[in-house]
NUPA-917071 format. One line per field, with one value per residue: residue in one letter; x, y, z of N, C-alpha, C in turn; chain. Coordinates in steps of 0.02 Angstrom, whole numbers, m for minus. Atoms other than C-alpha are relative to their C-alpha. Example, Ala and Ser with C-alpha at 12.3 -4.5 7.8 and 13.67 -1.06 7.14 Angstrom:
<rs>
r <- c(A,S)
nX <- c(45,m42)
nY <- c(m59,m59)
nZ <- c(0,m3)
caX <- c(615,684)
caY <- c(m225,m53)
caZ <- c(390,357)
cX <- c(45,m39)
cY <- c(60,55)
cZ <- c(0,37)
c <- c(A,A)
</rs>
This chain:
<rs>
r <- c(X,X,X,X,X,X,X,X,X,X,X,X,X,X,X,X,X,X,X,X,X,X,X,X,X,X,X,X,X,X,X,X,X,X,X,X,X,X,X,X,X,X,X,X,X,X,X,X,X,X,X,X,X,X,X,X,X,X,X,X,X,X,X,X,X,X,X,X,X,X,X,X,X,X,X,X,X,X,X,X,X,X,X,X,X,X,X,X,X,X,X,X,X,X,X,X,X,X,X,X,X,X,X,X,X,X,X,X,X,X,X,X,X,X,X,X,X,X,X,X,X,X,X,X,X,X,X,X,X,X,X,X,X,X,X,X,X,X,X,X,X,X,X,X,X,X,X,X,X,X,X,X,X,X,X,X,X,X,X)
nX <- c(m1,m64,m64,35,8,m70,m57,22,m37,m75,1,m17,m74,m40,9,m24,m89,m11,m7,m77,m50,31,m17,m89,m22,27,m44,m57,m2,7,m54,m39,m58,4,m36,57,85,m14,6,74,27,m12,45,78,m12,1,77,54,5,22,85,24,m11,45,74,17,10,69,35,m47,55,45,51,49,m7,21,93,52,m41,m26,13,47,m30,m15,65,53,4,m74,m9,45,5,m67,m54,m72,m71,m30,9,m45,m42,m55,6,15,m78,m43,m2,m17,m63,m28,29,m31,m71,4,3,m72,m56,7,m29,m90,m13,m15,m25,m64,m33,21,m32,30,36,56,51,m2,16,57,45,4,50,74,19,32,53,49,19,40,88,m1,m8,69,69,21,38,85,47,22,44,52,m7,20,44,m34,m16,45,4,38,67,30,6,44,51,20,m10)
nY <- c(m49,m45,38,14,m61,m16,42,m40,m75,10,12,m59,m27,46,8,m74,2,35,m35,m57,54,18,m51,18,70,m5,m50,38,55,m36,m24,60,m25,70,7,m43,55,63,m18,m9,60,27,m39,m6,64,11,m38,30,52,m39,m18,61,0,m51,35,48,m32,m52,56,53,21,69,m14,m28,m58,m28,m8,m45,m57,m55,m7,m35,m108,15,14,m83,m82,m22,m18,30,67,31,m20,38,m13,m14,m66,m54,5,26,65,m2,m14,51,61,m1,m7,76,22,m30,28,81,49,m21,52,64,8,m12,87,25,m22,12,m49,m33,59,67,0,m44,27,46,m47,m13,43,m1,m40,26,47,m21,m18,51,30,m56,30,44,m17,m25,51,36,m24,3,78,m2,m53,11,63,27,m57,m54,m66,m42,m25,40,11,m37,17,45,m25,m57,18)
nZ <- c(38,m10,23,58,26,3,53,56,8,13,66,36,13,42,82,34,23,66,61,20,27,60,38,9,43,59,42,38,46,67,16,m13,m78,m57,m76,m24,7,m30,m55,21,1,m59,m43,7,m35,m65,m29,5,m52,m40,m4,m4,m66,m18,16,m60,m65,15,6,m45,m64,26,49,m31,m6,70,5,m22,m6,63,83,0,14,80,19,4,6,m10,57,52,9,66,m8,m6,m9,103,5,m5,70,4,12,80,25,2,52,61,13,2,82,32,m3,4,46,21,m22,39,73,m7,m43,58,58,m5,m5,m77,m36,m39,m65,4,16,m62,m33,38,m36,m64,22,18,m45,m51,13,m11,m67,m23,27,m21,m61,8,12,m78,m64,38,m5,m54,m22,44,45,56,m7,52,m39,1,68,37,m16,25,84,m14,m30,63,74)
caX <- c(m547,m386,m258,m376,m352,m169,m101,m212,m122,53,9,m19,133,225,129,160,361,355,282,420,539,443,451,634,646,546,654,806,755,696,877,950,1045,1086,1187,1061,922,995,991,799,751,815,729,553,591,601,441,350,378,351,182,146,190,61,m78,m37,m39,m204,m271,m217,m392,m544,m665,m794,m736,m731,m912,m988,m851,m759,m852,m1012,m888,m859,m1054,m1183,m1219,m1024,m970,m1045,m1120,m971,m846,m659,m491,m465,m527,m373,m273,m125,m132,m194,m19,85,8,24,193,253,159,263,435,391,362,533,634,568,614,794,805,763,864,1006,1052,1026,1157,1140,1120,989,888,907,862,700,647,658,538,413,433,392,249,167,189,88,m64,m49,m41,m200,m312,m282,m332,m499,m531,m522,m624,m759,m736,m782,m865,m862,m797,m924,m891,m947,m1092,m1134,m1120,m1217,m1361,m1372,m1347)
caY <- c(128,233,96,83,276,288,145,232,410,326,234,390,462,318,324,526,478,350,453,572,421,368,509,508,338,371,504,399,250,367,433,257,342,151,214,328,187,59,168,219,45,m3,126,111,m79,m40,80,m32,m160,m27,28,m160,m161,m17,m105,m243,m140,m30,m219,m292,m319,m440,m453,m411,m251,m220,m259,m166,m15,13,m43,52,239,196,201,347,448,465,423,417,256,139,224,141,161,154,327,400,488,464,285,298,386,278,138,233,272,91,37,160,112,m76,m85,44,m72,m222,m166,m103,m280,m364,m245,m297,m135,m130,m197,m351,m274,m158,m281,m386,m228,m206,m377,m354,m203,m297,m427,m315,m239,m404,m454,m282,m350,m497,m430,m328,m473,m567,m438,m399,m597,m566,m438,m489,m667,m720,m529,m384,m219,m83,4,m172,m194,m22,m72,m214,m140,m3,m119)
caZ <- c(898,958,901,727,700,759,647,496,535,530,387,303,341,281,96,97,123,m1,m137,m127,m134,m270,m357,m351,m411,m561,m613,m593,m673,m824,m818,m801,m640,m560,m413,m370,m393,m275,m114,m175,m182,m27,69,m3,40,225,207,143,277,392,339,326,518,543,459,576,724,668,648,804,928,909,761,875,902,701,692,819,833,667,515,574,597,407,375,346,455,484,308,134,85,m24,79,34,70,m136,m126,m60,m171,m104,m108,m290,m327,m258,m357,m493,m483,m426,m588,m678,m600,m613,m787,m825,m721,m792,m976,m923,m828,m991,m1096,m1001,m935,m747,m635,m529,m369,m429,m501,m329,m242,m358,m294,m131,m172,m251,m133,8,m86,m109,79,112,0,71,243,194,125,290,401,273,299,485,512,371,318,174,164,47,86,103,m73,m137,m28,m102,m279,m249,m153,m319,m449)
cX <- c(66,54,m21,38,79,38,m41,60,53,m1,18,51,57,m29,34,89,13,m36,46,57,m8,5,79,8,m24,48,82,22,m9,64,47,80,m14,24,m46,m70,0,m22,m103,m54,1,m38,m82,m16,m24,m59,m54,3,m20,m83,m33,m17,m58,m57,m40,m33,m77,m54,m2,m66,m64,m45,m56,m5,m19,m71,m35,29,11,m39,m51,20,2,m60,m41,m24,90,27,m28,10,66,53,76,47,39,m21,50,61,52,32,m2,85,46,m7,21,80,37,m23,48,83,6,15,68,49,6,34,57,34,12,48,85,52,6,39,m41,m26,m55,m63,m3,m46,m87,m36,m12,m53,m41,m24,m38,m94,m62,m18,m49,m73,m6,m25,m83,m62,m3,m43,m80,m13,m12,m55,m53,20,m30,m45,21,10,m76,m11,m36,m70,m47,m31,m57,m85,m13,9,m76)
cY <- c(50,m41,4,68,11,m38,29,58,m31,m36,41,39,m45,14,50,m8,m42,22,35,m56,m15,37,27,m48,2,40,m45,m48,18,20,m55,37,m76,8,55,m41,m34,23,1,m57,m23,29,m14,m84,m16,49,m45,m67,39,27,m80,m11,55,m19,m46,0,34,m87,m45,9,m27,39,44,63,43,8,47,61,23,6,56,93,4,1,50,m32,24,20,m16,m61,m30,34,m48,42,14,85,59,7,m16,m58,m4,25,m38,m61,7,m20,m81,m51,16,m20,m76,m5,50,m45,m59,m7,16,m58,m47,37,m27,44,41,m52,m46,16,42,m39,m54,46,10,m56,20,46,m33,m42,27,31,m62,m39,61,m13,m64,m7,16,m38,m29,51,38,m61,m8,30,m8,m47,m35,59,53,68,55,41,m67,m22,58,m21,m54,1,49,m17,m5)
cZ <- c(m4,m47,m73,m36,m5,m57,m75,m9,m28,m46,m45,m19,m33,m79,m11,m15,m77,m51,m28,m5,m58,m59,m41,m39,m64,m44,m10,m26,m82,m31,m2,49,36,71,40,18,61,101,12,19,65,60,m20,20,77,13,m12,52,69,m1,m12,67,31,m14,63,79,10,m1,72,74,m51,m80,18,7,m68,6,37,5,m77,m56,19,3,m56,m51,8,87,1,m57,m51,m13,m48,41,m11,1,m86,m25,30,m31,m12,m22,m67,m48,0,m41,m61,m21,19,m53,m57,m6,m27,m74,m38,20,m27,m73,10,27,m72,m58,16,28,80,36,35,66,14,m10,71,55,m24,6,46,m3,m9,45,68,m17,1,66,31,m47,32,65,3,m14,60,73,m25,22,71,20,m53,m39,m40,m54,m56,40,m11,m58,m34,30,m33,m69,m8,22,m59,m63,m47)
c <- c(A,A,A,A,A,A,A,A,A,A,A,A,A,A,A,A,A,A,A,A,A,A,A,A,A,A,A,A,A,A,A,A,A,A,A,A,A,A,A,A,A,A,A,A,A,A,A,A,A,A,A,A,A,A,A,A,A,A,A,A,A,A,A,A,A,A,A,A,A,A,A,A,A,A,A,A,A,A,A,A,A,A,A,A,A,A,A,A,A,A,A,A,A,A,A,A,A,A,A,A,A,A,A,A,A,A,A,A,A,A,A,A,A,A,A,A,A,A,A,A,A,A,A,A,A,A,A,A,A,A,A,A,A,A,A,A,A,A,A,A,A,A,A,A,A,A,A,A,A,A,A,A,A,A,A,A,A,A,A)
</rs>
């Protein structure tokens, strides 16, 4: 339980810092300030990698411990039915900012106005995000093989 909680707390700190950098990056992309864009992309790639490491740390224990200790702690009476990390507003903000930035950058790349080093840095960020998602999927599969999230269980039970 301690590992699970500590890993998630550190992950949330990364998320908060990422949102700060993403806000700055969004402004740079909108203003086509490519000189300031590149270091922000590089920093965000490293932060994504660190967040992925936090997830791996938080989940480095046997599936039996998740089944008997962690998952029940995310159910009533401890939390509302259908608990999900999807309700984390900072995570939703991060996803929104990433979508907005990706759209703006891809548009500028297609128009040919983005320097190659910035385009490569953007690709590294998108790869880091993809690796993060793949790691999360593997962790979910480790603990609930072929199963559903608590939110999916809730929707199915109340359909």
